[in-house]
Backbone as numpy.savetxt, mean C-alpha at the origin, in Angstrom:
# Nx Ny Nz CAx CAy CAz Cx Cy Cz
-18.23 11.60 -11.04 -17.67 11.36 -9.71 -16.44 12.24 -9.52
-16.50 13.13 -8.56 -15.35 13.99 -8.27 -14.64 13.45 -7.04
-13.39 13.08 -7.20 -12.63 12.50 -6.09 -12.01 13.64 -5.27
-12.34 13.75 -3.99 -11.73 14.79 -3.15 -10.22 14.54 -3.01
-9.53 15.56 -2.58 -8.09 15.44 -2.35 -7.78 15.52 -0.86
-6.60 15.03 -0.52 -6.12 15.10 0.85 -4.64 15.46 0.83
-4.18 16.03 1.94 -2.77 16.34 2.09 -2.09 15.19 2.82
-0.94 14.78 2.31 -0.16 13.74 2.99 0.65 14.40 4.11
0.05 14.42 5.27 0.71 15.04 6.41 1.05 16.49 6.13
2.24 16.88 6.55 2.68 18.28 6.35 3.71 18.38 5.23
3.75 17.38 4.37 4.77 17.32 3.32 4.56 18.32 2.19
3.31 18.77 2.04 2.99 19.61 0.89 2.47 18.82 -0.29
2.47 17.50 -0.19 1.93 16.66 -1.25 0.41 16.60 -1.13
-0.28 16.96 -2.19 -1.73 16.85 -2.25 -2.09 15.76 -3.25
-2.88 14.80 -2.81 -3.20 13.64 -3.65 -4.70 13.35 -3.57
-5.18 12.54 -4.49 -6.57 12.12 -4.46 -6.84 11.31 -3.19
-8.08 11.35 -2.73 -8.47 10.71 -1.47 -8.17 9.21 -1.48
-8.18 8.62 -2.64 -7.73 7.24 -2.86 -6.67 7.25 -3.94
-5.67 6.41 -3.75 -4.70 6.19 -4.80 -4.99 4.86 -5.48
-4.14 4.49 -6.40 -4.27 3.21 -7.10 -3.00 2.39 -6.92
-3.13 1.24 -6.27 -2.02 0.31 -6.16 -1.94 -0.52 -7.42
-0.79 -0.53 -8.06 -0.66 -1.16 -9.39 -0.01 -2.55 -9.36
0.39 -3.04 -8.20 1.13 -4.30 -8.11 0.46 -5.46 -8.83
-0.86 -5.61 -8.63 -1.56 -6.76 -9.19 -1.56 -6.81 -10.70
-1.17 -5.71 -11.34 -1.08 -5.70 -12.79 0.14 -6.47 -13.28
1.01 -6.87 -12.33 2.25 -7.55 -12.71 2.54 -8.81 -11.93
1.88 -9.02 -10.79 2.23 -10.19 -9.98 1.18 -10.45 -8.89
1.33 -11.58 -8.25 0.70 -11.97 -6.98 -0.74 -12.43 -7.05
-1.58 -11.79 -7.87 -3.01 -12.11 -7.85 -3.48 -12.77 -9.14
-2.66 -13.64 -9.69 -3.02 -14.32 -10.92 -2.71 -13.49 -12.14
-3.01 -14.03 -13.32 -2.65 -13.33 -14.56 -3.42 -12.03 -14.72
-2.74 -11.06 -15.33 -3.37 -9.77 -15.62 -3.38 -9.55 -17.12
-4.38 -8.85 -17.58 -4.50 -8.49 -18.99 -3.87 -7.13 -19.20
-2.86 -7.05 -20.03 -2.13 -5.81 -20.22 -3.04 -4.67 -20.70
-3.91 -4.98 -21.64 -4.80 -3.96 -22.18 -5.73 -3.43 -21.10
-6.29 -4.35 -20.29 -7.19 -3.93 -19.23 -6.45 -3.18 -18.13
-5.21 -3.58 -17.85 -4.42 -2.87 -16.85 -4.18 -1.43 -17.27
-3.77 -1.24 -18.52 -3.54 0.13 -19.01 -4.85 0.93 -19.04
-5.95 0.25 -19.38 -7.25 0.92 -19.39 -7.67 1.31 -17.98
-7.28 0.50 -17.00 -7.62 0.80 -15.61 -6.89 2.06 -15.14
-5.63 2.18 -15.51 -4.89 3.41 -15.16 -5.49 4.60 -15.88
-5.84 4.43 -17.15 -6.49 5.52 -17.90 -7.76 5.98 -17.19
-8.57 5.00 -16.78 -9.85 5.33 -16.14 -9.62 5.99 -14.78
-8.62 5.55 -14.07 -8.31 6.17 -12.78 -7.99 7.65 -12.96
-7.14 7.96 -13.93 -6.78 9.35 -14.18 -8.00 10.16 -14.63
-8.83 9.54 -15.44 -10.03 10.21 -15.94 -10.98 10.57 -14.79
-11.03 9.71 -13.77 -11.94 9.92 -12.64 -11.34 10.82 -11.56
-10.08 11.20 -11.73 -9.48 12.13 -10.78 -8.49 11.52 -9.82
-8.15 10.25 -9.99 -7.11 9.64 -9.17 -5.76 10.13 -9.70
-4.98 10.74 -8.83 -3.69 11.27 -9.29 -2.51 10.69 -8.50
-2.74 9.59 -7.80 -1.73 9.01 -6.91 -1.55 7.54 -7.29
-0.45 7.22 -7.97 -0.19 5.86 -8.42 0.97 5.27 -7.65
0.83 4.00 -7.28 1.84 3.34 -6.45 2.37 2.09 -7.15
3.70 2.00 -7.22 4.36 0.84 -7.80 5.62 0.55 -6.98
6.46 -0.34 -7.46 7.74 -0.67 -6.81 8.62 -1.40 -7.79
9.92 -1.31 -7.57 10.83 -1.95 -8.52 10.73 -3.47 -8.49
10.26 -4.04 -7.37 10.20 -5.50 -7.24 8.94 -6.08 -7.86
7.93 -5.26 -8.12 6.68 -5.78 -8.66 6.89 -6.25 -10.10
6.77 -7.55 -10.27 7.02 -8.12 -11.59 8.46 -7.97 -12.03
9.35 -7.77 -11.05 10.79 -7.59 -11.31 11.02 -6.51 -12.36
10.40 -5.35 -12.14 10.56 -4.21 -13.04 9.42 -4.02 -14.00
8.64 -5.07 -14.24 7.55 -4.99 -15.21 6.54 -3.92 -14.85
6.20 -3.81 -13.55 5.15 -2.89 -13.14 5.57 -1.44 -13.34
6.80 -1.11 -13.01 7.26 0.26 -13.24 7.22 0.60 -14.73
7.63 -0.35 -15.57 7.61 -0.09 -17.01 6.18 0.08 -17.52
5.26 -0.70 -16.99 3.86 -0.60 -17.38 3.28 0.75 -16.98
3.54 1.16 -15.74 3.05 2.46 -15.27 3.67 3.58 -16.08
4.97 3.46 -16.36 5.64 4.47 -17.17 5.00 4.60 -18.54
4.66 3.46 -19.15 4.00 3.48 -20.46 2.64 4.19 -20.37
1.90 3.89 -19.30 0.57 4.48 -19.14 0.63 6.00 -18.95
1.74 6.50 -18.42 1.84 7.92 -18.11 2.53 8.75 -19.18
2.87 8.13 -20.29 3.53 8.89 -21.36 2.67 10.07 -21.80
3.27 11.24 -21.79 2.56 12.43 -22.22 1.70 13.08 -21.15
1.65 12.49 -19.96 0.83 13.08 -18.88 1.46 12.84 -17.51
2.76 12.77 -17.50 3.48 12.55 -16.25 3.15 13.61 -15.20
2.94 14.84 -15.66 2.72 15.93 -14.71 1.34 15.89 -14.05
0.50 14.95 -14.46 -0.84 14.85 -13.90 -0.91 13.96 -12.66
0.21 13.30 -12.32 0.15 12.34 -11.21 1.25 12.57 -10.18
0.95 12.12 -8.97 1.96 11.97 -7.93 2.38 10.51 -8.01
3.60 10.28 -8.44 4.08 8.93 -8.73 4.96 8.43 -7.59
4.56 7.30 -7.03 5.31 6.70 -5.93 5.87 5.35 -6.34
7.12 5.10 -5.96 7.69 3.78 -6.14 8.58 3.46 -4.94
9.09 2.23 -4.91 9.78 1.74 -3.72 11.00 0.92 -4.12
11.91 0.75 -3.15 13.09 -0.08 -3.37 13.45 -0.77 -2.05
14.39 -1.63 -2.08 15.07 -2.47 -1.07 14.77 -3.94 -1.26
13.59 -4.29 -1.79 13.28 -5.70 -1.98 13.66 -6.16 -3.38
14.14 -7.39 -3.46 14.44 -8.00 -4.75 14.23 -9.49 -4.64
14.05 -10.14 -5.80 13.89 -11.59 -5.84 15.07 -12.21 -6.58
15.44 -13.41 -6.11 16.45 -14.15 -6.87 15.74 -15.07 -7.86
16.52 -15.84 -8.61 15.94 -16.68 -9.67 14.99 -17.74 -9.14
15.15 -18.10 -7.87 14.28 -19.13 -7.28 13.05 -18.53 -6.61
12.92 -17.21 -6.68 11.77 -16.55 -6.09 11.99 -16.08 -4.66
13.18 -16.33 -4.11 13.48 -15.89 -2.76 13.58 -14.37 -2.69
13.16 -13.81 -1.55 13.14 -12.36 -1.38 14.33 -11.89 -0.55
14.91 -10.77 -0.95 16.07 -10.22 -0.25 15.84 -8.73 0.01
16.47 -8.23 1.07 16.38 -6.82 1.44 17.77 -6.21 1.38
17.88 -5.08 0.71 19.18 -4.39 0.62 18.96 -2.88 0.74
19.29 -2.35 1.91 19.14 -0.92 2.14 20.45 -0.18 2.09
21.46 -0.77 1.48 22.77 -0.13 1.42 22.71 1.13 0.57
23.52 2.13 0.90 23.56 3.35 0.08 23.84 3.07 -1.39
24.71 2.10 -1.65 25.03 1.76 -3.04 23.78 1.28 -3.78
22.96 0.48 -3.08 21.74 -0.03 -3.71 20.72 1.08 -3.93
20.68 2.04 -3.02 19.78 3.19 -3.21 20.11 3.87 -4.53
21.38 4.15 -4.74 21.79 4.89 -5.94 21.51 4.09 -7.21
21.75 2.79 -7.15 21.49 1.93 -8.31 20.00 1.85 -8.61
19.21 1.65 -7.56 17.78 1.43 -7.73 17.05 2.67 -8.22
17.41 3.83 -7.70 16.67 5.02 -8.10 16.89 5.32 -9.58
18.11 5.12 -10.05 18.37 5.37 -11.47 17.64 4.36 -12.35
17.61 3.09 -11.90 16.92 2.06 -12.68 15.41 2.32 -12.71
14.84 2.77 -11.59 13.41 3.07 -11.56 13.08 4.25 -12.47
13.90 5.27 -12.45 13.67 6.42 -13.32 13.64 5.99 -14.79
14.55 5.11 -15.16 14.61 4.65 -16.55 13.36 3.85 -16.91
12.96 2.91 -16.03 11.78 2.10 -16.34 10.51 2.94 -16.36
10.42 3.90 -15.48 9.23 4.75 -15.41 9.20 5.80 -16.52
10.32 5.99 -17.19 10.38 6.96 -18.27 10.20 8.39 -17.79
10.79 8.69 -16.64 10.66 10.02 -16.06 12.00 10.47 -15.51
12.12 11.75 -15.22 13.37 12.24 -14.64 13.21 12.57 -13.16
12.03 12.27 -12.59 11.88 12.46 -11.15 10.78 11.55 -10.60
10.92 11.19 -9.35 9.93 10.39 -8.63 9.36 11.29 -7.53
8.04 11.36 -7.44 7.43 12.25 -6.46 7.62 11.74 -5.03
7.48 10.43 -4.83 7.55 9.85 -3.50 8.31 8.53 -3.58
9.47 8.49 -2.93 10.35 7.32 -3.01 10.42 6.66 -1.64
9.89 5.45 -1.56 9.82 4.72 -0.30 10.96 3.72 -0.12
11.39 3.58 1.11 12.16 2.40 1.49 11.13 1.30 1.73
11.11 0.30 0.88 10.04 -0.70 0.87 9.98 -1.49 2.18
11.12 -1.93 2.65 11.25 -2.52 3.97 12.58 -2.07 4.55
12.60 -1.82 5.85 13.83 -1.42 6.51 14.77 -2.62 6.57
16.02 -2.39 6.20 17.03 -3.45 6.23 17.67 -3.47 7.61
17.46 -4.53 8.40 18.02 -4.56 9.76 19.54 -4.63 9.79
20.17 -4.90 8.63 21.62 -5.00 8.57 22.29 -3.66 8.29
21.49 -2.67 7.90 22.04 -1.37 7.51 21.38 -0.28 8.37
22.16 0.55 9.04 21.55 1.64 9.81 20.63 2.47 8.92
19.42 2.71 9.40 18.47 3.43 8.56 18.97 4.84 8.23
19.81 5.40 9.10 20.38 6.71 8.82 21.20 6.69 7.53
21.89 5.57 7.28 22.69 5.45 6.06 21.79 5.35 4.82
20.73 4.55 4.95 19.81 4.39 3.82 19.13 5.70 3.48
18.56 6.35 4.50 17.85 7.61 4.26 18.81 8.69 3.81
20.04 8.64 4.29 21.04 9.61 3.84 21.27 9.51 2.34
21.33 8.28 1.82 21.51 8.09 0.38 20.25 8.48 -0.39
19.08 8.22 0.20 17.83 8.66 -0.42 17.77 10.19 -0.49
18.27 10.84 0.57 18.30 12.30 0.59 19.21 12.85 -0.50
20.26 12.12 -0.84 21.13 12.54 -1.94 20.34 12.59 -3.25
19.42 11.65 -3.41 18.60 11.63 -4.62 17.66 12.84 -4.66
17.21 13.29 -3.49 16.39 14.50 -3.41 17.24 15.70 -3.83
18.44 15.77 -3.28 19.33 16.90 -3.59 19.70 16.93 -5.07
19.73 15.75 -5.69 20.07 15.67 -7.11 18.87 15.93 -8.01
17.69 16.12 -7.42 16.49 16.38 -8.21 15.82 15.14 -8.77
16.31 13.95 -8.37 15.72 12.71 -8.88 14.47 12.30 -8.12
14.37 12.75 -6.89 13.26 12.40 -5.99 12.80 13.68 -5.31
11.49 13.79 -5.08 10.96 15.00 -4.44 10.62 14.80 -2.96
10.13 13.63 -2.60 9.77 13.35 -1.21 10.17 11.93 -0.87
10.45 11.70 0.42 10.84 10.37 0.88 9.75 9.74 1.73
9.68 8.40 1.65 8.72 7.66 2.44 9.34 6.40 3.01
8.65 5.84 4.00 9.02 4.56 4.60 7.83 3.62 4.47
8.10 2.33 4.46 7.02 1.35 4.42 7.23 0.34 5.53
6.18 0.13 6.33 6.18 -0.84 7.43 7.32 -0.61 8.41
7.65 0.61 8.66 8.74 0.95 9.58 8.21 1.03 11.01
9.05 0.71 11.96 8.70 0.81 13.38 8.78 2.27 13.82
8.25 2.53 15.02 8.35 3.88 15.58 9.81 4.30 15.73
10.63 3.37 16.20 12.04 3.69 16.39 12.72 4.04 15.07
12.40 3.31 14.02 13.01 3.58 12.72 12.54 4.92 12.16
11.26 5.24 12.38 10.75 6.53 11.93 11.53 7.66 12.61
11.70 7.55 13.91 12.41 8.59 14.66 13.84 8.75 14.14
14.49 7.64 13.86 15.86 7.71 13.37 15.93 8.28 11.95
14.94 7.90 11.13 14.94 8.37 9.74 14.76 9.88 9.67
13.83 10.42 10.47 13.56 11.86 10.36 14.70 12.71 10.92
15.61 12.08 11.63 16.78 12.83 12.08 17.72 13.15 10.92
17.51 12.44 9.80 18.36 12.63 8.62 17.65 13.48 7.57
16.34 13.20 7.35 15.61 13.91 6.31 14.12 13.80 6.61
13.32 14.81 6.27 11.87 14.71 6.48 11.27 13.52 5.74
10.30 12.89 6.36 9.59 11.76 5.77 8.16 12.21 5.49
7.74 12.08 4.23 6.42 12.58 3.83 5.31 11.59 4.12
5.60 10.29 3.96 4.52 9.31 4.06 5.03 7.99 4.62
4.14 7.31 5.32 4.39 5.97 5.81 3.37 5.05 5.15
3.85 4.07 4.39 2.96 3.10 3.77 3.01 1.81 4.58
1.86 1.41 5.11 1.78 0.19 5.91 0.42 -0.45 5.69
0.34 -1.74 5.94 -0.95 -2.42 5.81 -1.88 -1.93 6.92
-3.12 -1.60 6.53 -4.10 -1.13 7.51 -5.49 -1.39 6.94
-6.27 -2.13 7.68 -7.62 -2.47 7.25 -8.39 -2.95 8.47
-9.64 -3.31 8.25 -10.45 -3.83 9.35 -9.87 -5.10 9.95
-9.05 -5.83 9.19 -8.49 -7.05 9.78 -6.97 -6.98 10.01
-6.40 -5.83 9.78 -4.97 -5.62 10.09 -4.83 -4.24 10.72
-4.77 -4.20 12.06 -4.79 -2.93 12.76 -3.55 -2.72 13.63
-2.48 -3.48 13.34 -1.24 -3.36 14.11 -0.70 -1.94 14.13
-0.92 -1.23 13.03 -0.39 0.13 12.90 -0.85 1.03 14.04
-2.02 0.73 14.59 -2.61 1.61 15.60 -1.94 1.50 16.96
-1.11 0.48 17.17 -0.52 0.26 18.49 0.35 1.43 18.94
1.32 1.82 18.11 2.17 2.96 18.48 2.73 3.69 17.26
2.80 3.00 16.12 3.41 3.60 14.93 2.58 4.77 14.41
1.27 4.62 14.42 0.40 5.67 13.91 0.61 6.99 14.65
0.68 6.91 15.97 0.88 8.14 16.76 2.23 8.77 16.48
3.25 7.94 16.29 4.59 8.46 15.99 4.58 9.19 14.65
3.98 8.57 13.65 3.93 9.19 12.32 3.20 10.53 12.39
2.07 10.55 13.06 1.29 11.78 13.12 1.99 12.87 13.92
2.72 12.47 14.91 3.45 13.47 15.70 4.45 14.23 14.85
4.93 13.57 13.80 5.93 14.18 12.92 5.33 14.65 11.59
4.01 14.72 11.51 3.37 15.23 10.30 3.54 14.34 9.09
3.61 13.03 9.31 3.81 12.06 8.23 2.45 11.52 7.78
2.17 11.60 6.48 0.92 11.07 5.95 0.89 9.55 6.00
-0.32 8.99 6.06 -0.50 7.55 6.18 -1.08 7.00 4.89
-0.40 6.00 4.31 -0.83 5.40 3.05 -1.07 3.90 3.28
-2.30 3.51 3.61 -2.57 2.09 3.85 -2.59 1.27 2.56
-1.80 0.19 2.56 -1.92 -0.76 1.45 -2.77 -1.94 1.92
-3.29 -2.68 0.97 -4.22 -3.79 1.24 -5.37 -3.37 2.16
-6.02 -2.22 1.90 -7.12 -1.79 2.77 -8.35 -2.68 2.66
-8.36 -3.56 1.65 -9.45 -4.51 1.49 -9.05 -5.92 1.93
-7.99 -6.00 2.73 -7.57 -7.31 3.22 -7.19 -8.26 2.10
-6.44 -7.73 1.12 -6.04 -8.50 -0.07 -7.26 -9.09 -0.78
-8.32 -8.29 -0.81 -9.54 -8.69 -1.50 -10.53 -9.45 -0.65
-10.10 -9.95 0.50 -10.95 -10.80 1.32 -12.17 -10.05 1.84
-11.98 -8.78 2.21 -13.07 -8.02 2.81 -14.14 -7.60 1.81
-13.92 -7.87 0.53 -14.96 -7.58 -0.46 -16.07 -8.61 -0.42
-15.79 -9.79 0.14 -16.76 -10.86 0.16 -16.77 -11.70 -1.10
-15.90 -11.35 -2.04 -15.88 -12.09 -3.31 -15.17 -13.43 -3.19
-14.40 -13.61 -2.13 -13.64 -14.85 -1.94 -14.38 -15.69 -0.90
-14.84 -16.85 -1.30 -15.61 -17.69 -0.39 -14.98 -19.05 -0.14
-13.95 -19.37 -0.89 -13.29 -20.66 -0.75 -11.84 -20.54 -1.21
-10.92 -21.31 -0.59 -9.54 -21.31 -1.09 -9.46 -21.71 -2.56
-10.49 -22.40 -3.04 -10.50 -22.81 -4.45 -10.70 -21.62 -5.39
-11.06 -20.46 -4.83 -11.22 -19.27 -5.66 -9.88 -18.73 -6.16
-8.79 -19.19 -5.54 -7.47 -18.69 -5.93 -6.88 -19.55 -7.04
-6.33 -18.90 -8.04 -5.64 -19.63 -9.09 -4.32 -20.20 -8.58
-3.68 -21.07 -9.36 -2.45 -21.72 -8.91 -1.29 -20.76 -8.67
-1.31 -19.59 -9.32 -0.21 -18.65 -9.17 -0.61 -17.45 -8.31
-1.68 -17.58 -7.55 -2.12 -16.52 -6.63 -1.42 -16.71 -5.30
-0.66 -15.69 -4.87 0.17 -15.87 -3.69 -0.64 -16.07 -2.41
-1.92 -15.69 -2.44 -2.75 -15.85 -1.24 -2.96 -17.31 -0.86
-2.83 -18.20 -1.82 -3.02 -19.63 -1.53 -2.10 -20.10 -0.40
-0.94 -19.46 -0.28 0.08 -19.92 0.67 0.21 -19.02 1.90
-0.72 -18.08 2.06 -0.65 -17.18 3.21 -1.58 -17.66 4.33
-1.14 -17.55 5.58 -1.85 -18.17 6.71 -3.32 -17.79 6.83
-3.68 -16.56 6.55 -5.07 -16.14 6.74 -6.04 -16.75 5.74
-5.48 -17.32 4.68 -6.32 -17.85 3.62 -6.30 -19.38 3.59
-5.94 -19.99 4.69 -5.81 -21.44 4.73 -6.62 -22.06 5.86
-7.18 -23.22 5.59 -7.79 -24.06 6.62 -8.78 -23.37 7.54
-8.60 -23.63 8.85 -9.50 -23.08 9.85 -9.43 -21.56 9.90
-8.25 -21.00 9.60 -8.14 -19.54 9.58 -9.09 -18.94 8.55
-9.12 -19.55 7.38 -9.98 -19.05 6.30 -11.45 -19.06 6.76
-11.86 -20.18 7.33 -13.25 -20.31 7.77 -13.60 -19.29 8.84
-12.71 -19.09 9.80 -12.96 -18.13 10.86 -13.02 -16.70 10.32
-12.14 -16.41 9.39 -12.13 -15.05 8.83 -13.36 -14.74 8.00
-14.02 -15.77 7.49 -15.26 -15.53 6.76 -16.34 -14.94 7.66
-16.25 -15.20 8.98 -17.23 -14.64 9.91 -17.16 -13.12 9.92
-15.95 -12.59 9.88 -15.78 -11.13 9.83 -16.38 -10.57 8.56
-16.10 -11.23 7.44 -16.62 -10.76 6.16 -18.14 -10.76 6.17
-18.74 -11.80 6.74 -20.20 -11.88 6.79 -20.77 -10.72 7.60
-20.11 -10.38 8.70 -20.59 -9.28 9.54 -20.48 -7.95 8.81
-19.37 -7.74 8.11 -19.17 -6.49 7.35 -20.19 -6.42 6.21
-20.41 -7.55 5.54 -21.36 -7.56 4.43 -22.78 -7.23 4.92
-23.14 -7.77 6.08 -24.47 -7.51 6.63 -24.67 -6.02 6.89
-23.66 -5.39 7.48 -23.76 -3.95 7.75 -23.78 -3.17 6.44
-23.01 -3.61 5.47 -22.96 -2.93 4.18 -24.32 -2.97 3.49
-24.99 -4.12 3.57 -26.31 -4.24 2.95 -27.29 -3.25 3.57
-27.17 -3.03 4.87 -28.02 -2.04 5.55 -27.75 -0.63 5.00
-26.47 -0.38 4.67 -26.07 0.94 4.19 -26.27 1.11 2.68
-26.60 0.02 2.00 -26.80 0.09 0.56 -25.50 0.19 -0.23
-24.45 -0.41 0.31 -23.16 -0.42 -0.39 -22.58 -1.83 -0.32
-21.44 -2.02 -0.95 -20.80 -3.33 -0.90 -19.91 -3.43 0.35
-19.56 -4.66 0.69 -18.68 -4.87 1.85 -17.34 -4.18 1.63
-16.82 -4.25 0.42 -15.54 -3.60 0.12 -15.63 -2.10 0.28
-16.72 -1.51 -0.17 -16.87 -0.05 -0.04 -16.95 0.36 1.43
-17.64 -0.44 2.24 -17.72 -0.13 3.66 -16.35 -0.24 4.31
-15.59 -1.27 3.95 -14.25 -1.45 4.51 -13.34 -0.29 4.12
-13.44 0.16 2.88 -12.63 1.30 2.44 -13.07 2.59 3.13
-14.37 2.77 3.30 -14.86 3.97 3.96 -14.34 4.04 5.39
-14.26 2.88 6.04 -13.72 2.84 7.42 -12.27 3.33 7.44
-11.46 2.86 6.50 -10.06 3.27 6.45 -9.96 4.77 6.24
-10.72 5.29 5.27 -10.63 6.71 4.97 -11.17 7.58 6.10
-12.03 7.01 6.94 -12.58 7.76 8.07 -11.62 7.84 9.25
-10.46 7.19 9.14 -9.52 7.19 10.25 -8.73 8.49 10.36
-8.89 9.39 9.41 -8.21 10.68 9.49 -8.04 11.32 8.12
-7.97 12.64 8.09 -7.79 13.34 6.82 -6.39 13.18 6.26
-5.49 12.59 7.05 -4.13 12.33 6.58 -3.97 10.92 6.04
-5.08 10.19 5.88 -5.06 8.79 5.46 -5.50 8.67 4.00
-4.64 8.08 3.16 -4.93 7.91 1.74 -4.65 6.46 1.35
-5.68 5.61 1.35 -5.47 4.21 1.00 -5.18 4.03 -0.48
-4.50 2.94 -0.80 -4.16 2.65 -2.20 -4.66 1.25 -2.57
-5.98 1.04 -2.59 -6.46 -0.29 -2.98 -5.95 -0.64 -4.37
-5.53 -1.87 -4.50 -5.00 -2.30 -5.78 -6.05 -3.01 -6.61
-6.03 -2.77 -7.89 -6.88 -3.52 -8.80 -6.29 -3.45 -10.20
-6.69 -4.39 -11.02 -6.25 -4.42 -12.42 -7.45 -4.38 -13.36
-8.62 -4.01 -12.79 -9.85 -4.00 -13.58 -10.61 -2.70 -13.34
-11.15 -2.13 -14.40 -11.88 -0.87 -14.30 -13.12 -0.98 -13.41
-13.82 -2.10 -13.50 -15.05 -2.24 -12.71 -14.76 -2.16 -11.22
-13.69 -2.82 -10.78 -13.35 -2.78 -9.36 -12.83 -1.40 -8.96
-12.10 -0.75 -9.85 -11.64 0.61 -9.58 -12.83 1.53 -9.30
-13.83 1.48 -10.15 -14.99 2.34 -9.99 -15.75 2.01 -8.72
-15.85 0.72 -8.39 -16.50 0.33 -7.14 -15.74 0.89 -5.94
-14.43 0.77 -5.97 -13.62 1.28 -4.85 -13.78 2.79 -4.69
-13.73 3.51 -5.79 -13.80 4.97 -5.71 -15.15 5.46 -5.20
-16.19 4.68 -5.41 -17.51 5.08 -4.91 -17.52 5.14 -3.39
-16.58 4.48 -2.75 -16.50 4.51 -1.28 -16.16 5.91 -0.77
-15.59 6.75 -1.63 -15.26 8.12 -1.22 -16.51 8.92 -0.87
-17.67 8.47 -1.34 -18.91 9.20 -1.11 -19.65 8.72 0.14
-19.12 7.69 0.80 -19.80 7.13 1.97 -19.34 7.87 3.22
-20.27 8.39 3.95 -19.98 9.06 5.21 -20.41 8.16 6.37
-19.50 7.90 7.29 -19.78 7.05 8.43 -19.95 7.90 9.68
-20.99 7.62 10.41 -21.24 8.34 11.66 -20.36 7.75 12.77
-20.34 8.44 13.89 -19.61 7.92 15.05 -20.15 6.56 15.46
-21.47 6.39 15.36 -22.08 5.10 15.69 -21.66 4.02 14.71
-21.57 4.37 13.42 -21.11 3.41 12.41 -19.68 2.96 12.71
-18.83 3.92 13.03 -17.43 3.61 13.30 -17.30 2.73 14.54
-18.10 3.02 15.55 -18.06 2.21 16.76 -18.53 0.78 16.47
-19.54 0.66 15.66 -20.03 -0.67 15.30 -18.97 -1.47 14.55
-18.29 -0.81 13.64 -17.23 -1.51 12.90 -16.07 -1.86 13.82
-15.74 -0.98 14.74 -14.70 -1.29 15.71 -15.08 -2.51 16.54
-16.36 -2.62 16.86 -16.82 -3.77 17.63 -16.79 -5.05 16.80
-17.12 -4.92 15.52 -17.09 -6.08 14.62 -15.67 -6.54 14.34
-14.75 -5.59 14.29 -13.38 -5.90 13.89 -12.37 -5.33 14.88
-12.35 -5.85 16.11 -11.36 -5.38 17.07 -9.95 -5.79 16.63
-8.95 -5.22 17.25 -7.58 -5.62 16.93 -7.42 -7.12 17.14
-6.63 -7.73 16.28 -6.37 -9.18 16.34 -7.59 -10.01 15.98
-8.57 -9.42 15.28 -9.75 -10.18 14.89 -9.40 -11.25 13.86
-8.41 -11.00 13.03 -8.07 -11.94 11.97 -7.36 -13.17 12.52
-7.74 -14.32 11.99 -7.06 -15.57 12.35 -5.91 -15.79 11.39
-4.71 -16.01 11.93 -3.54 -16.26 11.10 -2.70 -15.02 10.90
-1.41 -15.23 10.62 -0.48 -14.13 10.38 -0.67 -13.52 9.01
-0.09 -12.36 8.81 -0.22 -11.67 7.53 0.56 -12.36 6.42
1.71 -12.91 6.76 2.57 -13.52 5.75 3.03 -14.90 6.21
3.40 -15.72 5.25 4.10 -16.96 5.56 5.55 -16.60 5.83
6.43 -17.55 5.81 7.83 -17.35 6.18 8.58 -16.52 5.15
8.49 -15.21 5.26 9.21 -14.32 4.35 10.11 -13.42 5.18
11.19 -12.91 4.59 12.13 -12.11 5.37 11.54 -10.81 5.90
10.42 -10.37 5.31 9.81 -9.14 5.78 8.47 -9.44 6.44
8.26 -10.68 6.88 6.96 -11.08 7.37 6.62 -10.59 8.75
7.60 -10.21 9.54 7.34 -9.74 10.90 7.12 -8.23 10.89
5.89 -7.82 11.15 5.57 -6.41 11.03 6.39 -5.57 11.99
6.97 -4.53 11.46 7.76 -3.58 12.23 8.96 -4.21 12.92
9.34 -5.41 12.53 10.51 -6.03 13.14 11.77 -5.63 12.43
11.96 -4.33 12.26 13.04 -3.86 11.39 14.22 -3.29 12.14
14.06 -3.00 13.41 15.12 -2.30 14.11 15.79 -3.19 15.13
17.13 -3.15 15.23 17.82 -3.99 16.21 17.27 -3.83 17.62
16.84 -2.60 17.96 16.35 -2.39 19.31 15.00 -3.06 19.56
14.36 -3.53 18.49 13.06 -4.21 18.63 13.19 -5.70 18.40
14.38 -6.16 18.11 14.56 -7.57 17.77 14.33 -8.46 19.00
């Protein structure tokens, strides 16, 4: 299997058509097996995936250290992305800090955990509404000038924040949730990013696993799986959302692929500047996801999927009551 490459906008970054989201190897989706997680990264690199995504908050540093361990001796083979601004306190509460001081602290800590002297793509994980984004990006730009970071990115930023950020420094990529059941990005942010040559990196392109069809009941979630407490996976919302999965699965069976592969193919068909980062901690799922790169969708296929999954098709919000739960609600002018 040869994985094609794509350019992230006009940044000059060339990455595999799919990246690998590593978060689940450290948190959120139940226990992970360390050996299998490392083997999954090994297999990804072997198959031609050269774009790995992590963040300092994933497992409170554990994920960066794990990825760093996996890349020992082959750092130059990957485009390594990580993120900052989010942190957890001892009670599990989430906080956002986009202050310049935190930028400087976080980038050095990430470099140490990753075991590298540079980060290819450094994202502001969530925009801090208390700190002007110009100040945050200005401090991130200092890291570029110091050789610690090569490219800057934003995650879940509004159009207004993107415009303000690029006035300080070029932005290579925008990472935001985008899938058949989360299409908010298409309202205005997508056009803004593309107007400025910013690559699009969709996270959760499989709807946090829901679009694979493997989840049929809330009982499928373990006690420490964060999806148990998210609105789309509860009660009547869960039941209604299963209708979408059934429709996608039916079309996938006609195409001779899995529902997850069809959902991923749809995301990748949204443009040559789109590089999804489906997350997994298992080699079998990695290989299934990568096979979606070989699926070609016709205009009729895309129209059918658009009809099956119009905007706002999903029942329930993306997040429960979290400080970053309101999509693109990051700028004072949008409050």
